[in-house]
N, C-alpha and C positions, 0 to 999 in steps of 0.2 A: 503357527509359522507361513506367513504366507511367501510366495515364488516371486514377489512382486519384488523389480529393483527401484530405486528411491522413486526416478523420474514416473514410474506408475503407478505408485503405492497413492490414492485421492485421499489419504489422512495425513501426509508429512507438512511440515511447515514451510517446505522449501517452496517458491514460485513453482507453479504449475505450469507447465507447457503443454500446448496443442500441437498439431502439426507444423503451421505456420507461426502462431502467435506466441506471446508469452501470456500468461492470462489472470488480472489482478484483480481485486475487489475493490471498490470505487470507496472505501471505506479505510483501505490499509494505503493508499495514495497521498502524497503531500507535495510540498515544494519547501525547497531548502529557505529557510528565513535568512541564509546570509547570498547566497547567489541565484536563486531560483531556479535551480537544476531537480527535476521530476524525483522523487524520492517514494522507496514504498517500505511499508512495517516487513515486508516479507524477507527482505532485505537484510534483516537483521533480526530474525527470530534465531533461537537456539537457547540453549539452557541458560547462558550467560546473560541473555539479553536484559534482563531486569537491572543487571546490576554494570551495566556496559558504560561506556561513553558511546553514542551513536554520533559518526561521524559522515559528514558528505562525501558523496566518492569522488565529488567535482571539485569542491573548493578547502575541502578536510575540516568545516567548520562543525562545530557542534549541534547536533541538532535536538531539539526541545518540542514541546507542546504544537508549539507555534508551528513548525515545519507539519505536523499533521492535521494544521485546522481547527484543534481544541482552544475552548479558553477554560482556565480554570476559575470558577466563581466560587460563590459559595457554598452551594450542594455541589461541590466536585469539578471536576474535568467532564468538559460538554462538547462534541464536534460541533462548530457552527461554519466550517468552509469545508468544501470539497474541490476536486479539482475538476474540474468540466471537459468537456470532448473539445476543446478550443486550449488546452494545457494550462489553463488560468485558472483562477480563485474564483468560485463561486459560492453566494451564500445561501443558493438553492442546494439541495441534495438532485443531480441528474435523476430521471425517472424512466429512462431506456438507457441498455449496455451501448456503449459506443467503442470507436476505434483511437486509439491514441498514440502515432506513430506504430510500431510493431508491438504494440501492447493492446488485449483486447480487455477491455474494462466491463467487469459485470457489474451490474446494479441490482437487478433481481436475487433471490433467494438460491443459496448456493444448493448445485443438484450432483451427487455422486451416481454416474453408473457405471 
């Protein structure tokens, strides 16, 4: 049993926060396919996430694989687009961590300490 609170536990599924910024992985970010708002998979994590309808927090449109940059091909879903440092779609995965408003976007391997 840990003495960590939810915000301190590095293994929880919620969006981790540092002292100033939210921290997100580039693989988990997307843009709403209806209104273009920034969305994060971590906002939808939970026990029922796989069975739930995921709705955009801004326009309430239903989010699909398209909103998270996936293409469903013959070999299954594959990530083909990422949110870049300018907050827009890019077809090349960013190679360096970047700041997107109040979100620190991590590109490299996840490190717990």
